[in-house]
BATI-436494 format. One record per residue (C-alpha): z, x, y; residue number from 1; residue in one letter. Coordinates in steps of 0.25 Angstrom, whole numbers, plus 5000, padded with zeros to 4 digits. Last residue first. Layout:
<sites>
zz|xx|yy|seq|type
Z|X|Y|NUM|a
...
</sites>
This chain:
<sites>
zz|xx|yy|seq|type
5269|5245|5399|125|k
5279|5249|5385|124|r
5272|5255|5374|123|r
5269|5243|5361|122|r
5278|5243|5349|121|q
5272|5243|5338|120|g
5283|5249|5332|119|p
5296|5251|5339|118|r
5294|5260|5347|117|r
5308|5271|5350|116|n
5303|5279|5339|115|k
5290|5281|5345|114|r
5299|5287|5355|113|w
5306|5294|5349|112|v
5297|5303|5343|111|r
5287|5304|5356|110|e
5299|5313|5361|109|v
5299|5323|5350|108|d
5284|5323|5349|107|r
5283|5327|5366|106|h
5294|5337|5365|105|y
5285|5343|5355|104|k
5276|5346|5364|103|v
5283|5346|5375|102|w
5290|5358|5370|101|s
5301|5361|5376|100|v
5303|5374|5385|99|g
5310|5367|5397|98|h
5300|5368|5404|97|k
5291|5362|5393|96|r
5299|5349|5395|95|a
5296|5351|5409|94|y
5283|5351|5409|93|r
5283|5340|5395|92|g
5292|5330|5406|91|e
5282|5331|5418|90|e
5268|5328|5411|89|r
5278|5317|5404|88|e
5280|5312|5418|87|a
5266|5314|5424|86|i
5262|5306|5414|85|r
5271|5296|5414|84|h
5269|5293|5429|83|a
5255|5292|5427|82|k
5256|5282|5418|81|m
5266|5273|5424|80|k
5258|5272|5438|79|p
5264|5281|5447|78|m
5272|5275|5457|77|g
5281|5286|5465|76|e
5294|5281|5465|75|g
5291|5270|5452|74|y
5282|5275|5443|73|r
5285|5295|5445|72|l
5300|5291|5445|71|y
5299|5284|5434|70|r
5292|5293|5427|69|e
5297|5306|5433|68|a
5311|5301|5426|67|a
5302|5297|5414|66|e
5298|5312|5412|65|h
5309|5320|5417|64|v
5321|5310|5409|63|a
5311|5314|5395|62|i
5313|5327|5399|61|f
5328|5327|5399|60|r
5328|5320|5384|59|r
5324|5331|5380|58|e
5337|5339|5376|57|k
5345|5323|5374|56|a
5336|5323|5361|55|p
5327|5307|5364|54|i
5333|5298|5356|53|k
5341|5292|5367|52|r
5329|5288|5374|51|d
5330|5291|5388|50|i
5332|5282|5399|49|l
5329|5286|5415|48|v
5337|5279|5425|47|v
5333|5281|5442|46|n
5333|5264|5439|45|k
5320|5256|5446|44|k
5309|5259|5433|43|k
5321|5264|5425|42|k
5317|5274|5415|41|y
5312|5275|5399|40|h
5311|5288|5389|39|g
5308|5291|5375|38|v
5304|5273|5375|37|e
5309|5261|5376|36|p
5322|5267|5378|35|v
5336|5260|5373|34|r
5346|5273|5367|33|p
5346|5277|5382|32|s
5348|5289|5385|31|v
5349|5290|5403|30|k
5346|5298|5413|29|i
5347|5294|5428|28|k
5332|5299|5437|27|d
5333|5305|5448|26|t
5320|5310|5455|25|v
5319|5315|5469|24|k
5305|5318|5474|23|r
5295|5331|5476|22|g
5287|5327|5466|21|d
5296|5322|5456|20|v
5311|5331|5457|19|k
5320|5328|5447|18|m
5332|5323|5443|17|s
5336|5318|5429|16|i
5349|5312|5429|15|t
5362|5310|5416|14|g
5371|5322|5422|13|h
5362|5330|5430|12|r
5347|5332|5424|11|f
5335|5339|5432|10|q
5322|5341|5435|9|i
5318|5349|5447|8|n
5303|5346|5446|7|t
5294|5337|5444|6|i
5280|5337|5447|5|r
5270|5325|5453|4|s
5257|5325|5451|3|r
5249|5321|5464|2|t
5238|5311|5464|1|m
</sites>
């Protein structure tokens, strides 16, 4: 089992590009009022969706997570939960690298995530 590593993360003109295990990944970033979770991605298109309630300075961390998870699931064929765990770990590394407290950031994102869910709504599979 190889551990996925993300390097060379760059944001330009509404896109994120990075290398995942040496392969270049580029996705378009769209901020939307109607995102089922805090962030989401399109399966067949290179598009990452981010909830507009996430503060602008924190959207890049969500973009790293979603772009990495999408690539690992559909580019590498990894199971959803494994791809999610790796993406979350890389998101945390990227946030800490930029001087953001992972605990505070995670709490803020979870607060938005809870507001987006309706009472009794089950998590999508």
